[in-house]
C-alpha positions in Angstrom: 65.9 134.4 210.9 64.1 135.6 213.9 61.4 134.6 212.3 62.0 131.4 211.9 62.8 131.1 215.2 59.9 132.4 216.3 57.8 129.9 214.4 59.9 126.8 215.3 59.2 128.0 219.0 55.6 128.1 218.1 55.4 124.5 216.1 57.4 123.2 219.5 55.0 124.6 221.9 51.8 123.6 220.2 53.5 119.9 219.4 54.2 119.9 223.4 50.8 121.3 224.1 49.1 118.4 221.8 51.2 115.9 222.9 50.4 116.7 227.0 46.3 116.9 226.1 46.8 113.3 223.9 48.7 111.8 227.0 46.0 113.8 229.4 42.7 111.9 228.0 44.3 108.7 226.6 42.7 105.9 227.6 45.7 104.5 230.5 44.5 107.2 231.9 41.1 106.8 232.5 41.4 105.2 235.8 43.4 108.3 237.2 40.9 110.8 236.0 38.5 108.9 237.5 39.7 108.3 240.6 40.8 112.3 240.9 37.5 113.3 239.8 36.1 112.2 242.9 38.7 113.8 245.2 36.1 116.4 246.1 33.5 114.0 247.0 36.1 111.5 250.0 36.5 114.8 252.5 34.4 114.9 254.7 31.7 118.4 254.6 33.6 121.8 256.4 30.2 122.6 258.1 29.4 119.1 259.4 29.8 118.1 262.8 29.2 114.8 264.6 28.4 116.0 268.0 25.9 113.9 269.5 24.3 115.5 272.8 
């Protein structure tokens, strides 16, 4: 009986993982993924100083 429960839990976990992967890489998320990929470049550089002498 424990083996059946373990198998069902594994199948459920795998289906959940595959569903999240499908959602994350779906066409509807493409724009959000592009925006998220550019976020690090939108921040100012840490070492940059704009001191004008």
